C-alpha positions in Angstrom: 206.1 227.9 -1.0 207.4 228.5 -4.5 205.1 229.0 -7.5 205.9 225.7 -9.2 205.4 223.5 -6.1 202.2 225.3 -5.3 200.9 224.9 -8.8 201.5 221.2 -8.8 199.8 220.8 -5.4 196.8 222.8 -6.5 196.5 220.9 -9.7 196.5 217.7 -7.8 193.6 218.9 -5.7 191.8 220.4 -8.7 191.7 216.9 -10.2 189.7 215.6 -7.2 187.4 218.7 -7.4 188.8 220.8 -4.6 189.8 224.4 -5.5 188.6 226.4 -2.4 191.0 226.4 0.5 190.9 227.8 4.0 194.1 228.9 5.7 194.1 225.7 7.8 193.8 223.6 4.6 196.9 225.4 3.2 198.8 224.7 6.4 198.2 221.0 5.7 199.1 221.4 2.0 202.4 223.1 2.8 203.5 221.6 6.1 207.1 222.4 5.4 206.4 226.2 5.7 206.3 228.1 8.9 203.2 230.3 9.5 205.2 233.4 8.6 206.6 231.8 5.4 203.2 230.5 4.4 201.6 233.9 4.8 204.3 235.6 2.7 204.0 232.8 0.1 200.2 233.2 -0.1 200.6 237.0 -0.6 203.1 236.3 -3.4 200.8 233.6 -5.0 197.9 236.0 -4.9 200.0 238.8 -6.6 201.1 236.3 -9.2 197.5 235.2 -9.9 197.9 231.6 -8.9 195.3 232.1 -6.1 192.5 234.6 -5.6 191.7 235.8 -2.0 188.0 235.4 -1.8 187.8 236.9 1.7 189.9 236.8 4.9 191.3 233.3 5.3 189.7 231.8 2.1 191.5 231.3 -1.2 190.4 230.1 -4.6 192.5 228.3 -7.1 190.9 230.0 -10.2 192.2 227.4 -12.7 190.2 224.8 -10.8 186.7 226.2 -10.8 186.1 225.5 -14.5 183.4 228.2 -14.6 181.5 226.6 -11.7 178.1 228.3 -11.4 177.9 227.3 -7.8 181.1 228.8 -6.6 179.3 231.2 -4.2 177.6 228.2 -2.6 180.9 226.3 -2.3 182.4 229.4 -0.7 179.5 229.6 1.8 180.0 225.9 2.7 183.7 226.6 3.2 183.1 229.7 5.3 180.7 227.8 7.6 182.3 224.4 7.5 180.9 222.1 10.2 177.6 224.0 10.4 174.3 223.3 8.8 173.7 225.7 6.0 171.0 226.0 3.4 169.9 228.5 0.7 166.8 230.3 1.9 165.2 233.8 2.1 165.3 235.8 -1.1 167.7 233.4 -2.9 165.4 230.4 -2.5 162.2 232.3 -3.1 163.7 233.7 -6.3 164.4 230.2 -7.5 160.8 229.2 -6.8 159.7 232.2 -8.8 158.0 233.9 -5.8 160.3 236.9 -6.1 160.7 238.5 -9.5 164.0 240.1 -8.7 166.7 237.4 -9.2 169.8 238.1 -7.0 172.6 237.1 -9.4 175.6 238.0 -7.3 174.2 237.5 -3.8 173.3 234.4 -1.8 171.1 234.4 1.3 172.0 231.5 3.5 170.5 230.3 6.8 173.1 228.8 9.1 173.6 227.3 12.5 176.8 229.3 12.6 177.4 233.0 13.0 175.5 235.6 11.0 177.6 237.8 8.8 178.1 239.2 5.3 181.1 238.4 3.1 181.9 240.3 -0.1 184.0 238.3 -2.4 185.2 238.8 -6.0 182.5 236.2 -6.9 179.6 237.9 -5.2 178.2 238.5 -1.7 177.2 235.8 0.8 174.8 236.8 3.6 174.5 234.3 6.5 171.6 234.5 8.9 171.8 232.5 12.1 169.0 230.2 13.0 168.3 228.6 16.3 166.0 225.9 15.0 166.9 222.4 16.1 168.8 220.3 13.5 166.0 217.8 13.2 163.6 220.5 12.2 166.2 222.1 9.8 166.7 218.8 7.9 162.9 218.6 7.3 162.9 222.2 5.9 165.4 221.6 3.1 165.8 219.6 0.0 168.9 218.2 -1.7 169.0 219.8 -5.1 172.2 218.2 -6.2 174.3 221.3 -5.5 176.8 222.3 -2.8 174.1 223.7 -0.5 170.7 222.3 0.2 167.7 224.5 -0.6 164.9 225.5 1.7 161.5 224.3 0.8 159.1 227.0 -0.5 157.3 227.1 2.8 160.5 227.1 4.8 162.0 230.0 2.8 158.8 232.0 3.3 158.8 231.2 7.0 162.5 232.2 7.3 161.8 235.5 5.5 158.9 236.4 7.8 160.9 235.3 10.9 163.9 237.5 10.1 161.5 240.4 9.1 162.8 241.2 5.7 161.4 242.1 2.3 158.0 240.3 2.6 156.5 242.9 0.3 158.6 241.6 -2.6 156.9 238.1 -2.5 154.3 237.3 -5.1 151.8 235.4 -2.9 150.2 233.7 -6.0 153.5 232.3 -7.1 154.4 231.3 -3.6 151.4 229.1 -3.2 151.4 227.8 -6.8 151.9 224.0 -7.2 
């Protein structure tokens, strides 16, 4: 995987709006490379600045994001691809104005996948597992026209109480305001 070839392939994908790649995506982008060659090539492209390693197994083509304000949400969706994920807890409550502290570089995401925290150069993503049935999850979130759906005000409050975190930060008047 040489620099010029990689740049052309990443530019092609940038034009269709894709600039975040998992290792398995890169295996499809560079099928001619063996796993060892691909790994060495990725390390070289990161050193040369063509790619940014967001976290283990996830790479960002930085020339493709165009200053995307939702890059952390896109990374969260990529990290839990195939799972149901939605913005909730402190992140959602902050957007509803029920928490005065706005987490600028941290996302709190409910997921049907594994719980975990990922520190990336773009901010921190905290996943909290939920066992709620998918049908119930879909009723608890709204499509806000962004990479991740957002919990309703009530769902975010319920999630926060359920996981037992930071309930004292919530402004109850703002939470129940219409």
